[in-house]
N, C-alpha and C positions, 0 to 999 in steps of 0.2 A: 509501593505495593501494600503498605499499611492501609492506605485509603481504600484500596480494593479488597481489603480483608484477606489478602493472600499471604501465606507464610514467606519469610525472607528467602528461603532456599529455592523458591520458584524462580527468582530472578536468574539464578545460575542455569536453570533449565532453558529459559528464554535466551540467555546469552549464548548457550551452545548452538541454538538454532539460528540466532540472529547476531553475528559477531559485531564487535564494536566498530569496525571500519564501515559498516553499513548504516550506522545510526546517525540521526540528525535531531537536534533538540536544544532547548535552552540550557540544559545542564551537561552538554556534550563534553565540556572540559573535565568534568568529574567522571565521565565514562559510565554514568548510571542513568542515562536517559534513553528511552525507547519510544519511537513513533510506531505504534501498533498497526496503523494503516499501512505505512511503508513496509513494515515487517511482513504483513499479510500479502501485499502485492508482490514483494520480492520473492516470497517462497511459494506463491500460488502456481498451480499447474495451468490454470486458465484464468484470465481476467476479463470480465464481461461488463460492458457499460450499457446505458439505456438507449444508445443509438450509435450508428457508425460515425456520425458527425461529432458526437461527444468523445468517442474514442480517439479521433484525430485532434480535437480541441485540447484534451488534457495532456497531449504531448508537446504543447506549445508553452511559451513563457506566460502567456495571458491566462491559460486555463489549467496549467499544471501546479500552481501554488507551491513552487519550489521543488516539486517532484517530477518535473517534466523530463529531466535527464534519465532518471530511473525508469519512468514510464516509456520513454522512447527505446530504452534498452530491452524492455519487456514486449516490444511491438509484435514479435512473432506469436505471442500467446494472448495479445490484447485484441478483443473483438467487440463490436457494437451490434446489438440486436435492435431491430426497429420496434418502437412502441406501437401499440395499436390493438385493435380488436378484430378477430376473424369473424366477419359477419356470416360466413357460411356454416359455422358451427352452432 
């Protein structure tokens, strides 16, 4: 948090929203590590990706980068929207 120039008490605010059992990181054994992307995905009301195919891909071992289990659990709120341009507009 020092590197982000945030006061130390902010960590406790994040800890309240993102409890230790949901964390993953290199300092996990100290209990002071937070994966902010995982925290955001875990607490989001909706998760949107760049395509339906990518939404499926990130739920697999090859595309999930270690977060495939959590992303699969979030499948009800995980959507992919098709990239492209609407030529009619």
